[in-house]
N, C-alpha and C positions, 0 to 999 in steps of 0.2 A: 549564629550562622544560618540556622534553619529558617529563621523568621526573615532574614535578609534575602536568602534565596527565593523564598515564598513571595515576598514582596516585589522582587524583580521578575516574578514569573518564570524562574528557571528551575524550581524544584520538581515541578511536574515534568519538565522536559528531561531532567536527570534521571528521574525514576524511570521514565519510559524508556531512555537510552539503556539503562541498566538491565531492564526487562528484555529489551531487544537482544543485548549481548549474550545474556543468560540463555534465552531461547536459541541462539545461534550456537552457543558452546554445547547446548544439550542436544542439539539436532544431530542424531546418529547417522553419519554418512554410510555406514556399514549396511544399513537397512534401506534399500532402494524405495523410492517414492513410486507410486503408480504412474503411468505416463499421464502427462496433462492433456485432457482432450481439448478439442476445438472450442467446445461449449464452455468448459471450465476456464479455459484461457481468456474468453470473453467476458465471463462472469467476474472473475478475479480482477480484470482490467476496469469494469465498471466500478468495483468495490475500491481499488486503488485510486481511481479518478475522484470517488467521493471523499476518500480519506484525504487525498492531497488538497482537494478544494476547501475543506475544513481545517487544513493544517495540522493533520494528524500524521506528520511525517514519520515519526518512530513506529507508530501502529503499521503505517504503509511498508515500512523497511521490514517489519516482522512478517507481514503477509507475503511479500516478495520472497523472503528467505524461506519460509515454511512451504509455500506452494510451489516454488519452482518457477514462478513467473519470470519472464525475462527482465533483466535490470532496467532496460530501456522501455518506457512505456509504448505502448501501440498508438499508431498515428490515429487521431481523433477521427478523422474523415473515413479511414479504414474501418474503425469501429462502428461509426454510424451506418456506412454502407453494409457491413455485415449484419446489423441489427435491422437493417431497413428503416432507419430513422431519418426524417429529413429535419434538418437544423434550420431554424430561423434566426433572426438577429437577437432575440431574447434568449434563446437557448446556447448560443454560442458563448455568451459571457458566463455560463455556469460551468 
């Protein structure tokens, strides 16, 4: 079964999903997180965009759960404006 799951490329995804669920279960809601600063919100969003671009979806879900980042990603144009980045045709595809 392991070899079959591995050959289908599913085993790594299952392991990542289990890790994400374990982290979620271990996340102690009784201990409040520090408030998410504007700067950290932007940094986390850049990290999430990188993870999503590279198809690290389960890692992105752990980041979102642990950081308190909003579930809905920030608008890319808003992010570019906040970081004072000008996008061109080559950077928009990234």
